[in-house]
C-alpha positions in Angstrom: 147.7 9.6 116.8 147.0 6.1 118.3 143.8 4.0 117.7 143.0 4.3 121.4 143.3 8.1 121.4 141.3 8.5 118.1 138.4 6.4 119.8 138.6 8.5 123.0 138.3 11.5 120.8 135.5 10.3 118.8 133.5 8.9 121.9 133.8 12.6 123.5 132.7 14.1 120.3 129.5 12.1 120.2 128.9 12.6 124.0 129.4 16.5 123.3 126.7 15.8 120.1 124.3 14.2 122.7 123.9 17.7 124.6 122.6 19.5 121.5 125.3 22.1 121.5 123.7 24.4 118.9 120.4 24.5 120.9 122.5 25.0 124.0 124.1 28.3 122.6 121.0 30.0 122.2 119.8 28.9 125.8 123.0 30.0 127.6 122.7 33.3 125.6 119.3 34.1 126.8 120.5 33.1 130.4 123.6 35.4 130.1 121.1 38.0 128.9 119.2 37.7 131.8 122.2 38.1 134.3 123.6 41.1 132.4 120.1 42.7 132.5 120.1 42.3 136.4 123.3 44.3 136.6 124.8 47.5 135.5 128.5 47.9 134.3 129.8 46.6 137.6 129.5 43.0 136.3 130.1 39.9 138.9 132.2 37.9 136.4 133.0 35.3 139.0 129.2 34.7 139.4 128.3 34.8 135.8 131.1 32.2 135.1 129.8 29.6 137.5 126.0 30.3 136.7 126.7 29.8 133.1 128.6 26.7 133.5 125.9 25.5 135.9 123.0 26.4 133.4 124.9 24.9 130.5 125.5 21.5 132.1 121.9 21.3 133.3 120.6 22.1 129.7 123.1 19.4 128.5 122.0 16.8 130.8 118.3 17.5 129.8 119.4 17.1 126.1 121.1 13.8 126.7 118.2 12.4 128.6 116.0 13.5 125.8 118.2 11.5 123.4 117.9 8.4 125.7 114.3 8.7 125.9 113.6 9.2 122.1 115.8 6.5 120.8 113.0 4.4 118.9 111.4 7.9 117.6 114.9 9.1 116.6 115.7 5.6 114.8 112.6 6.1 112.5 112.8 9.7 111.6 115.2 11.0 108.9 116.0 14.1 110.6 117.4 12.1 113.7 118.7 8.6 112.6 122.1 9.5 112.5 122.2 10.7 116.3 125.1 8.9 118.2 122.7 6.6 120.1 121.1 5.5 117.0 124.4 4.9 115.2 125.8 2.9 118.2 128.7 5.3 118.9 127.5 5.6 122.3 125.7 3.1 124.5 122.6 3.8 126.3 124.3 3.1 129.7 127.2 5.5 129.2 124.7 8.1 127.9 122.7 7.7 131.3 125.8 7.7 133.2 127.0 10.8 131.4 123.6 12.8 132.0 123.6 11.9 135.8 127.3 13.3 136.2 126.7 16.5 134.5 123.3 16.8 136.1 125.0 16.2 139.4 128.0 18.7 138.8 125.3 21.5 137.5 123.5 21.1 140.8 126.8 21.4 142.7 127.9 24.4 141.0 124.9 26.2 141.3 124.3 25.6 144.9 127.7 26.1 146.0 128.8 29.1 144.0 125.5 30.7 142.8 122.2 30.3 145.0 119.6 27.9 146.1 116.5 29.5 144.1 118.6 29.0 140.9 119.5 25.7 141.8 115.9 24.7 142.5 114.6 26.3 139.3 117.3 24.7 137.1 116.5 21.4 138.7 112.8 21.8 137.9 113.9 22.6 134.4 115.5 19.5 134.0 112.6 17.6 135.4 110.3 19.3 133.1 112.3 18.7 129.9 113.7 15.5 130.4 111.0 13.5 132.3 107.6 15.3 132.0 108.0 16.4 128.3 110.5 13.7 126.6 108.9 10.6 128.8 105.2 11.6 128.7 103.9 14.8 126.9 105.7 14.2 123.4 104.0 11.0 122.8 100.7 11.9 124.5 99.4 15.4 123.3 99.7 17.6 120.4 100.4 20.2 123.0 103.5 18.6 123.9 105.7 21.7 122.7 103.2 24.1 124.5 103.6 22.5 128.0 107.3 21.5 127.5 108.0 25.0 126.4 108.1 25.9 130.1 111.6 24.3 130.4 113.1 26.2 127.5 111.7 29.5 128.6 113.5 29.3 131.9 117.1 30.7 131.0 116.5 34.3 131.2 114.7 33.7 134.4 117.8 31.6 135.7 120.2 34.1 134.6 118.5 36.9 136.6 117.9 34.8 139.6 121.7 34.1 139.7 122.6 37.6 140.1 119.8 39.0 142.2 118.5 35.8 144.3 115.0 37.1 143.4 112.3 37.5 140.7 110.9 40.7 139.2 108.8 41.9 136.2 111.1 41.7 133.5 112.5 38.0 133.8 109.2 36.8 134.0 108.1 38.6 130.7 111.3 37.2 129.4 110.1 33.9 130.2 106.8 34.4 129.1 108.3 35.7 125.5 110.3 32.6 125.1 107.3 30.3 126.1 105.1 31.8 123.4 107.7 31.8 120.9 108.4 28.1 121.3 105.1 26.7 119.5 105.4 28.5 116.5 109.0 28.1 116.3 108.8 24.2 116.6 105.4 24.0 114.7 107.1 25.6 111.8 109.7 22.6 111.8 106.9 20.2 112.4 105.1 21.3 109.2 108.2 20.9 107.4 108.8 17.5 108.5 105.3 16.4 109.0 105.8 12.8 107.1 108.8 12.5 109.5 106.5 12.7 112.7 104.0 11.0 111.1 105.9 8.2 110.4 107.5 8.1 113.9 103.8 8.3 115.3 104.6 11.5 117.3 101.5 13.4 118.0 102.7 17.0 116.8 100.0 19.3 115.9 100.3 18.9 112.0 99.9 15.2 112.5 96.7 15.2 114.7 95.1 18.2 113.4 96.7 18.8 109.8 99.1 21.3 108.3 96.3 23.9 107.8 95.1 23.9 111.2 99.0 24.3 112.5 99.8 27.0 110.0 96.9 29.0 111.3 97.9 28.5 114.9 101.5 29.5 113.9 99.9 32.8 112.6 97.9 33.5 115.7 100.9 32.6 118.1 103.0 35.0 116.1 100.3 37.7 116.9 100.0 36.8 120.6 104.0 36.8 120.7 104.0 40.2 119.3 101.6 41.8 121.8 103.7 40.0 124.4 107.0 41.7 123.6 105.4 45.0 123.7 104.6 44.8 127.6 108.5 45.4 128.8 108.0 48.8 127.0 104.6 49.4 127.9 105.7 48.8 131.7 108.5 51.3 131.5 111.0 48.4 131.9 112.9 49.3 128.5 112.9 52.0 126.1 112.8 53.0 122.5 115.6 51.1 121.3 113.8 47.8 122.2 110.5 48.9 121.1 111.9 49.6 117.5 113.5 46.4 117.3 110.3 44.5 118.5 108.4 46.4 115.6 110.7 45.1 113.0 111.5 41.5 114.3 107.9 41.0 115.4 106.4 42.5 112.2 108.6 40.2 110.1 107.5 37.2 112.2 103.8 38.1 111.7 104.1 38.7 108.1 106.1 35.4 107.3 103.8 33.4 109.3 100.7 35.0 107.4 102.4 34.2 104.2 103.0 30.9 105.3 99.2 30.5 106.1 98.2 31.5 102.8 100.7 29.8 100.4 101.0 26.7 102.4 104.5 26.4 100.9 106.6 23.6 103.2 109.9 25.4 102.2 108.5 28.5 103.8 107.7 26.8 106.8 111.4 25.7 107.1 112.6 29.3 106.4 110.3 30.5 109.3 111.8 28.1 111.5 115.1 29.2 110.8 113.9 33.2 111.0 112.4 32.2 114.5 115.9 31.4 115.7 117.4 34.6 114.5 114.5 36.4 115.8 114.8 35.2 119.6 118.4 36.2 119.3 118.2 39.6 117.9 115.2 40.3 120.3 117.4 39.6 123.3 120.6 41.2 121.7 118.2 44.2 121.3 117.2 44.1 125.1 121.2 44.4 126.2 121.5 47.4 123.6 118.7 49.1 125.2 119.8 48.3 128.8 123.6 49.5 128.4 123.2 52.0 125.8 120.9 54.3 128.0 123.1 54.0 130.9 126.0 55.8 128.7 
């Protein structure tokens, strides 16, 4: 392999790294769940393909913009100082052009092959995350994650609107579930990485109000999240399969959050952060199981 080919492959790899592919995997999974919940066994694979690509590219564009905006912070924090822009593997201009290109491509695909409402809501998500959150809120308020969580909660709603061209109770509840899941998820990481955020002067909740205050709010949010996850069942939108899953998964979330609050163990904060990812994935998998098993 020539040096030119190796350099090209390296740049492509770094550009892909800027899109936060591991985060986007969970994003696109929840979006696809939204699409599947809006259909029976007669799936519109053509529509789902274009909707998935469009939503994934939009999330990727927002992630790249976040990298561009956060360069000064990322260079200070141990967790992020090896990112491609910080190491100089990708220039800022190249990252900007890349984000504009995939944003435009996402918009074209969604508008041309999906529908207008999904296109508008996806653009709104990009603006909230990459501009409102990344540029302003992240360095302005300790509630940055709470407000910025609007963008991260959009995928299942986008998946639903892509198929139905409308909105109903279930996707709105799924939006609310992810919205309430986001603060304890990120605050758990922020407690574990408190010194890192403090060093970079990012006003995350543990930095502005202390770790004890944050651990309490992680616990309180876990209770609120559990209550909200019951609503799909209480409104007869799902059945016992989902309910059993909620009781098990949510019960563990509350227990682990309370344990973190009592023990004040930083390692447990990181364990809770990791569990919260599995929690969300398993919760949405339970929704799918509930939806399709009951149609057998």
